[in-house]
Backbone bond lengths (Angstrom), bond angles and torsions (degrees), N, CA, C in turn:
res aa  C-N    CA-C-N  psi(-1)  N-CA   C-N-CA  omega(-1)  CA-C   N-CA-C  phi
1 M - - - 1.524 - - 1.494 112.41 -
2 K 1.367 114.84 -36.20 1.489 119.93 -178.43 1.527 108.32 -67.27
3 K 1.349 116.43 -40.47 1.475 119.99 -173.48 1.581 106.14 -75.10
4 T 1.292 120.09 -30.86 1.428 119.48 175.26 1.501 112.31 -68.51
5 T 1.346 115.62 -42.42 1.420 117.26 174.46 1.567 114.25 -59.91
6 I 1.306 116.59 -41.69 1.514 118.65 -179.27 1.488 107.15 -69.60
7 L 1.345 123.37 -34.19 1.436 124.68 179.00 1.513 106.95 -64.43
8 I 1.334 115.74 -46.84 1.517 118.99 -176.39 1.512 110.27 -62.35
9 I 1.320 116.37 -41.67 1.498 122.13 178.01 1.622 108.61 -62.26
10 V 1.239 116.59 -47.82 1.528 121.15 -177.45 1.630 105.67 -61.86
11 L 1.318 115.39 -47.81 1.463 117.23 179.36 1.440 113.43 -63.22
12 A 1.380 119.94 -37.05 1.377 121.24 178.89 1.612 110.86 -71.01
13 V 1.329 117.73 -36.95 1.435 118.38 172.19 1.542 115.86 -62.46
14 I 1.368 116.80 -40.33 1.351 121.53 177.64 1.621 110.87 -69.10
15 A 1.278 116.74 -32.21 1.525 121.05 178.47 1.516 108.52 -70.83
16 L 1.291 112.69 -42.34 1.490 115.67 -178.77 1.522 108.93 -64.90
17 W 1.354 117.06 -45.97 1.504 120.48 178.27 1.540 107.75 -57.98
18 A 1.312 120.99 -45.90 1.438 123.64 -175.51 1.561 109.12 -60.67
19 I 1.307 113.89 -42.89 1.448 119.14 -176.63 1.555 107.55 -63.33
20 K 1.288 116.59 -51.57 1.444 126.80 -177.14 1.592 107.24 -57.92
21 A 1.304 116.24 -52.41 1.383 121.44 -178.79 1.553 115.02 -58.66
22 Y 1.417 112.65 -42.55 1.489 117.30 -178.58 1.492 106.06 -69.59
23 N 1.304 120.80 -46.09 1.491 121.08 -178.41 1.570 109.72 -59.07
24 G 1.321 115.96 -39.82 1.459 122.01 179.26 1.553 109.92 -58.66
25 M 1.369 112.66 -49.26 1.456 116.57 178.09 1.549 116.41 -59.89
26 V 1.352 113.00 -41.48 1.456 118.46 174.15 1.488 112.88 -60.15
27 A 1.334 115.92 -48.54 1.493 121.78 176.68 1.574 112.76 -51.92
28 I 1.262 113.34 -53.58 1.459 120.26 -178.39 1.477 115.10 -63.35
29 Q 1.470 113.98 -35.44 1.376 117.33 178.52 1.554 110.11 -68.88
30 E 1.333 116.09 -41.71 1.461 120.66 174.32 1.607 113.84 -54.68
31 Q 1.346 115.73 -40.92 1.395 123.35 174.29 1.552 111.57 -53.86
32 A 1.325 110.32 -46.92 1.498 118.15 -176.30 1.486 107.88 -67.54
33 T 1.300 120.33 -51.56 1.496 122.37 -176.51 1.522 108.63 -65.70
34 N 1.337 121.67 -30.61 1.466 123.60 174.97 1.473 110.20 -66.86
35 A 1.400 116.93 -41.15 1.404 120.97 176.52 1.545 113.86 -58.40
36 L 1.312 111.73 -40.90 1.577 119.21 -179.86 1.489 107.46 -65.53
37 A 1.301 119.11 -41.24 1.466 122.48 177.57 1.491 111.26 -63.76
38 N 1.368 118.93 -31.13 1.432 121.88 175.35 1.499 113.32 -69.64
39 V 1.393 113.33 -35.30 1.491 117.99 175.95 1.534 106.06 -64.29
40 Q 1.344 115.22 -49.15 1.564 114.67 -178.39 1.509 109.88 -59.60
41 S 1.273 120.55 -36.07 1.468 121.67 179.70 1.532 110.88 -65.23
42 A 1.294 115.02 -35.03 1.518 118.95 -178.52 1.593 105.18 -72.49
43 Y 1.326 119.87 -37.07 1.407 122.74 -179.90 1.455 109.52 -68.83
44 Q 1.376 116.29 -37.60 1.521 120.16 -177.17 1.600 106.97 -68.54
45 R 1.246 119.91 -39.54 1.459 125.67 176.51 1.549 106.38 -54.28
46 R 1.325 118.97 -53.35 1.400 122.72 176.49 1.547 112.59 -49.56
47 A 1.355 112.86 -52.58 1.479 122.42 -175.21 1.526 105.45 -61.75
48 D 1.223 124.49 -33.94 1.462 129.05 -176.59 1.547 110.36 -73.99
49 L 1.301 117.42 -30.07 1.435 123.26 177.36 1.607 114.76 -77.26
50 I 1.251 113.93 -29.20 1.437 124.80 -174.37 1.514 110.04 -53.58
51 P 1.325 123.04 -56.60 1.473 120.03 -171.47 1.576 106.67 -58.57
52 N 1.306 125.29 -39.45 1.454 124.41 179.45 1.431 110.30 -62.66
53 L 1.292 118.94 -44.10 1.528 124.61 178.89 1.529 108.84 -61.05
54 V 1.331 119.39 -44.84 1.427 121.93 178.63 1.461 115.17 -58.59
55 E 1.336 111.43 -46.58 1.470 122.82 -177.26 1.586 109.54 -60.92
56 T 1.330 114.49 -47.29 1.402 122.45 172.75 1.493 113.52 -52.06
57 V 1.312 114.58 -57.68 1.493 116.82 -177.28 1.510 112.38 -66.05
58 K 1.312 117.13 -29.36 1.501 123.45 -174.72 1.549 105.60 -62.07
59 G 1.329 116.83 -38.21 1.433 117.19 179.82 1.524 115.22 -63.58
60 Y 1.373 114.61 -27.26 1.474 113.25 -177.59 1.593 111.06 -103.32
61 A 1.315 115.66 -25.33 1.392 121.17 -167.63 1.534 114.72 -115.86
62 T 1.342 116.26 48.42 1.371 123.00 -169.49 1.600 111.12 -52.65
63 H 1.287 117.71 -35.30 1.491 116.37 -171.20 1.546 106.84 -91.16
64 E 1.249 121.93 7.52 1.494 126.03 174.12 1.548 111.24 -90.09
65 E 1.244 117.33 26.58 1.453 123.11 -173.24 1.533 115.18 -54.02
66 K 1.316 118.54 -36.24 1.503 121.53 179.94 1.554 105.13 -61.78
67 T 1.274 118.72 -55.78 1.455 117.28 -174.69 1.619 112.82 -61.65
68 L 1.304 115.65 -38.54 1.390 121.04 173.92 1.559 113.33 -59.46
69 T 1.331 115.52 -44.48 1.475 123.49 177.11 1.563 109.16 -63.96
70 E 1.354 119.06 -41.30 1.549 118.42 178.98 1.456 108.68 -67.96
71 V 1.296 122.86 -34.47 1.574 121.97 176.83 1.505 107.03 -60.47
72 V 1.363 115.77 -54.58 1.498 121.67 -173.14 1.509 105.60 -62.66
73 E 1.223 124.88 -44.10 1.498 124.25 -177.80 1.572 107.98 -67.44
74 A 1.327 121.32 -41.94 1.483 122.33 -179.81 1.564 107.78 -63.24
75 R 1.322 113.65 -42.87 1.540 116.33 179.38 1.454 111.03 -62.94
76 S 1.301 118.12 -40.51 1.503 125.30 -177.14 1.529 106.68 -63.61
77 K 1.321 119.10 -44.30 1.443 125.96 178.71 1.533 112.98 -57.24
78 V 1.367 108.15 -49.46 1.504 117.69 178.39 1.513 111.42 -62.79
79 S 1.263 117.18 -46.97 1.479 121.16 178.98 1.492 116.25 -57.76
80 Q 1.369 115.84 -29.05 1.513 121.99 177.31 1.566 112.27 -77.13
81 M 1.331 117.69 -18.45 1.460 118.80 -174.94 1.508 108.94 -89.98
82 T 1.329 115.65 134.18 1.450 123.18 171.19 1.561 114.06 -128.79
83 I 1.269 116.50 144.60 1.424 121.70 -178.70 1.542 106.50 -124.89
84 D 1.321 115.74 126.79 1.458 122.07 171.92 1.543 108.26 -83.40
85 P 1.367 118.97 105.46 1.413 120.02 -177.07 1.520 116.12 -56.47
86 S 1.301 118.16 -29.15 1.496 121.44 175.44 1.554 115.24 -76.80
87 N 1.329 117.38 -14.70 1.471 117.32 -177.62 1.520 107.13 -141.72
88 C 1.366 117.15 52.27 1.498 118.92 179.59 1.458 114.05 -92.49
89 T 1.277 118.37 128.01 1.412 121.78 171.51 1.502 114.03 -88.38
90 P 1.411 111.28 158.60 1.543 111.29 -179.42 1.582 108.65 -63.65
91 E 1.284 122.49 -35.03 1.361 121.48 177.30 1.493 113.82 -61.37
92 Q 1.380 118.39 -42.69 1.453 119.02 177.60 1.482 113.98 -61.73
93 L 1.350 115.22 -41.98 1.482 125.34 176.78 1.527 106.53 -59.35
94 A 1.213 120.88 -44.91 1.496 121.75 -174.59 1.537 106.75 -71.96
95 E 1.267 120.74 -39.32 1.520 120.29 178.20 1.512 108.92 -63.01
96 Y 1.421 113.97 -49.42 1.395 118.66 -178.50 1.502 109.01 -54.59
97 Q 1.329 118.26 -50.91 1.468 122.93 -177.15 1.541 109.55 -61.73
98 K 1.277 118.21 -35.83 1.469 119.36 -179.42 1.532 111.42 -69.31
99 A 1.268 119.68 -38.98 1.439 124.02 177.73 1.512 107.51 -69.32
100 Q 1.245 119.97 -38.71 1.573 121.39 178.73 1.498 107.85 -68.89
101 G 1.344 118.16 -34.48 1.569 118.30 177.43 1.518 108.99 -70.27
102 E 1.257 121.20 -35.99 1.482 122.20 174.16 1.482 114.01 -61.38
103 L 1.368 115.40 -42.86 1.433 119.63 179.48 1.624 108.87 -70.61
104 G 1.262 119.72 -33.74 1.473 121.39 173.19 1.578 110.96 -60.42
105 Q 1.370 115.01 -46.25 1.460 116.62 -176.48 1.524 107.88 -68.44
106 A 1.300 121.44 -36.38 1.477 123.33 -178.82 1.607 107.48 -65.40
107 L 1.389 113.05 -40.14 1.481 114.31 177.75 1.443 110.50 -66.30
108 G 1.307 120.06 -37.89 1.490 123.11 178.95 1.527 111.64 -58.49
109 R 1.334 116.15 -41.27 1.480 120.21 -179.93 1.588 106.51 -72.72
110 L 1.317 118.31 -34.04 1.491 116.67 175.52 1.566 111.32 -64.28
111 I 1.272 115.97 -44.16 1.473 120.32 -179.40 1.537 107.36 -63.62
112 A 1.290 119.17 -40.91 1.452 123.61 -177.59 1.533 109.49 -60.29
113 I 1.373 116.93 -29.16 1.463 118.53 -177.73 1.501 110.91 -61.86
114 S 1.373 114.87 -34.49 1.457 117.50 -178.00 1.414 118.88 -57.88
115 E 1.390 119.06 -15.27 1.408 122.38 175.17 1.563 110.81 -69.87
116 S 1.288 115.50 -26.28 1.431 119.40 -178.65 1.511 112.59 -84.27
117 Y 1.328 114.68 -8.27 1.579 115.71 -176.75 1.541 108.61 -131.44
118 P 1.298 112.94 92.17 1.503 120.68 179.83 1.613 111.64 -52.98
119 D 1.206 115.34 -40.88 1.565 118.85 -179.12 1.609 106.27 -65.52
120 L 1.218 117.45 -38.21 1.446 121.65 177.05 1.608 112.28 -61.07
121 K 1.371 112.51 -50.76 1.453 121.19 178.40 1.494 110.10 -56.54
122 A 1.317 121.47 -30.41 1.476 125.25 -177.05 1.584 109.78 -91.70
123 N 1.337 116.27 -11.21 1.393 113.65 -178.66 1.509 116.95 -73.64
124 E 1.340 111.49 128.21 1.585 115.21 -168.17 1.507 111.06 -59.62
125 N 1.393 117.74 -38.87 1.472 118.41 -178.68 1.470 109.77 -61.91
126 F 1.352 114.74 -44.05 1.499 115.65 -177.27 1.544 110.03 -68.58
127 I 1.249 121.18 -39.36 1.517 119.90 176.81 1.480 108.65 -63.49
128 N 1.326 122.14 -42.97 1.430 119.68 178.52 1.444 116.00 -62.80
129 L 1.457 116.15 -42.31 1.430 118.07 174.32 1.488 114.52 -63.77
130 Q 1.315 118.97 -43.15 1.453 123.96 174.69 1.543 112.38 -55.44
131 E 1.291 117.28 -42.44 1.454 120.93 177.18 1.511 112.73 -66.95
132 Q 1.350 115.98 -39.51 1.383 120.01 176.56 1.512 114.54 -65.21
133 L 1.359 113.39 -38.54 1.490 119.66 178.01 1.564 108.99 -68.35
134 E 1.317 120.51 -36.87 1.428 124.15 174.30 1.513 112.89 -60.61
135 G 1.322 114.55 -46.95 1.402 119.38 175.40 1.434 115.61 -63.78
136 T 1.425 116.02 -34.67 1.485 120.28 177.13 1.477 110.03 -65.76
137 E 1.381 114.85 -44.72 1.511 120.04 176.36 1.558 111.67 -53.56
138 N 1.314 115.15 -42.76 1.481 118.44 -177.22 1.648 105.55 -70.83
139 R 1.345 119.06 -33.20 1.505 119.21 176.44 1.520 108.54 -65.41
140 I 1.346 116.13 -43.16 1.440 118.60 -178.64 1.474 110.51 -61.79
141 N 1.319 119.49 -45.66 1.445 119.33 177.59 1.473 112.10 -60.51
142 E 1.368 117.97 -47.52 1.450 117.09 175.84 1.441 114.89 -57.30
143 A 1.281 117.70 -45.57 1.469 123.15 179.78 1.439 109.42 -59.98
144 R 1.310 125.34 -40.16 1.407 126.48 -177.73 1.531 108.46 -72.22
145 N 1.333 118.25 -36.33 1.489 119.23 173.80 1.510 113.88 -65.83
146 K 1.314 119.95 -39.98 1.468 123.37 172.36 1.497 112.21 -64.06
147 F 1.347 118.96 -35.68 1.544 119.06 174.41 1.395 110.07 -67.40
148 N 1.348 120.44 -40.72 1.456 120.20 -173.53 1.538 106.23 -71.73
149 S 1.336 121.40 -31.97 1.517 122.28 177.85 1.562 107.40 -70.00
150 A 1.327 115.17 -41.29 1.528 114.91 179.50 1.456 109.72 -61.18
151 V 1.375 115.87 -49.11 1.474 120.29 -179.60 1.516 111.06 -57.16
152 T 1.257 117.35 -43.71 1.480 120.38 -178.53 1.573 108.45 -59.67
153 E 1.257 114.65 -44.64 1.479 118.38 -179.10 1.560 111.08 -65.60
154 Y 1.291 115.45 -43.00 1.508 121.30 177.63 1.513 109.37 -64.14
155 N 1.249 120.11 -47.52 1.536 121.52 -179.13 1.520 106.64 -62.79
156 R 1.397 119.98 -45.60 1.396 118.40 178.26 1.517 114.51 -58.12
157 Q 1.393 116.96 -39.17 1.436 119.77 -175.94 1.539 108.83 -69.74
158 I 1.368 121.97 -37.70 1.442 123.69 -174.89 1.458 109.95 -81.88
159 R 1.373 122.97 -19.07 1.425 125.09 -175.25 1.468 110.70 -98.07
160 S 1.336 120.35 -13.28 1.454 121.97 -174.18 1.559 104.76 -83.52
161 F 1.394 113.89 146.14 1.434 120.80 173.03 1.526 110.59 -80.13
162 P 1.250 118.06 139.43 1.478 133.50 5.40 1.562 112.52 -92.77
163 N 1.277 119.79 -1.03 1.418 121.33 -178.54 1.501 113.22 -55.52
164 N 1.378 113.93 -34.85 1.443 120.29 -177.51 1.616 109.90 -55.15
165 L 1.323 117.79 -31.26 1.403 121.52 176.97 1.485 113.90 -65.07
166 L 1.324 114.92 -46.57 1.509 118.30 174.72 1.487 110.99 -68.36
167 A 1.342 119.15 -37.60 1.468 120.09 -176.19 1.513 111.83 -62.13
168 G 1.332 115.11 -37.93 1.470 124.21 178.96 1.547 110.00 -65.52
169 I 1.431 113.35 -44.28 1.442 117.71 -178.31 1.464 110.47 -65.65
170 F 1.444 118.91 -38.98 1.515 118.17 -170.63 1.553 105.28 -101.43
171 G 1.288 123.15 14.02 1.488 120.46 170.85 1.454 115.93 80.15
172 F 1.370 121.95 13.57 1.411 121.15 177.68 1.524 108.16 -69.19
173 Q 1.401 117.39 128.48 1.514 119.39 -179.33 1.508 110.01 -120.34
174 T 1.289 120.32 151.46 1.388 123.98 178.64 1.595 111.38 -59.42
175 M 1.239 117.53 148.37 1.465 121.70 177.54 1.514 108.62 -108.60
176 E 1.445 114.52 155.96 1.342 121.12 178.12 1.499 113.22 -91.23
177 K 1.349 114.88 149.76 1.461 116.49 175.44 1.448 112.84 -96.37
178 F 1.335 121.20 167.28 1.380 126.68 162.46 1.412 112.05 -68.07
179 A 1.309 118.12 132.03 1.449 124.12 179.78 1.506 107.28 -113.62
180 A 1.362 118.55 161.73 1.382 122.29 177.41 1.581 109.26 -66.03
181 D 1.226 115.38 152.90 1.455 116.99 178.33 1.545 109.81 -72.20
182 E 1.257 118.81 152.59 1.461 120.99 -178.98 1.524 110.29 -58.41
183 G 1.272 118.32 132.19 1.446 125.24 -179.83 1.563 112.46 74.05
184 A 1.293 119.38 17.19 1.459 123.72 177.95 1.487 109.44 -65.99
185 Q 1.394 118.13 -28.39 1.389 118.89 -176.89 1.590 114.09 -72.31
186 N 1.313 114.57 -10.32 1.427 121.20 -177.53 1.532 106.22 -90.50
187 A 1.340 118.70 139.79 1.492 121.06 172.79 1.500 109.94 -63.04
188 P 1.355 116.54 141.24 1.450 118.13 171.86 1.484 116.50 -68.29
189 K 1.342 119.36 147.99 1.417 124.52 -179.32 1.544 106.84 -97.38
190 V 1.327 120.22 118.42 1.374 121.91 177.92 1.479 105.91 -105.41
191 Q 1.374 116.06 123.67 1.509 122.47 176.94 1.496 111.01 -131.42
192 F 1.320 113.93 139.77 1.422 119.71 178.33 1.541 109.46 -117.54
């Protein structure tokens, strides 16, 4: 009788630990997928601002059609991409990040055009849109940092012993973080 009671207590403790560990992994995974959704939201805000910026610049810089076309095409490419935060592969994340990087570069060229057009630089709509885009870029950076922190915590949780035993049983897999774009450590060259 005593051995049975001890066995029941040990099994109950193991079951309680397993439930707590599983629920903890689910909670931290949800935080990470929510953080990725916030990154996507910030990117969507940027994509939503671009048509207004392009139209404003178009009125002043009619012969800059190539740059305007690149921005519109990059935005279109980004708008067509979707990532399911709960089922995101490293390849999908890399492709998404690459497309966002191309859009960012195209936007940088578009903003650089403003240096050639003093009237455009003074245009209230352009200034407002430029400030909104700058704020959006800061939001994107902050959202990516929060995502990386959430992924770090999630990966730590599922890779730590003894949680790694349960993570393997229930199919929890490590998540990929956002990485800096290739060449991001190099200062950009601005030429007019």
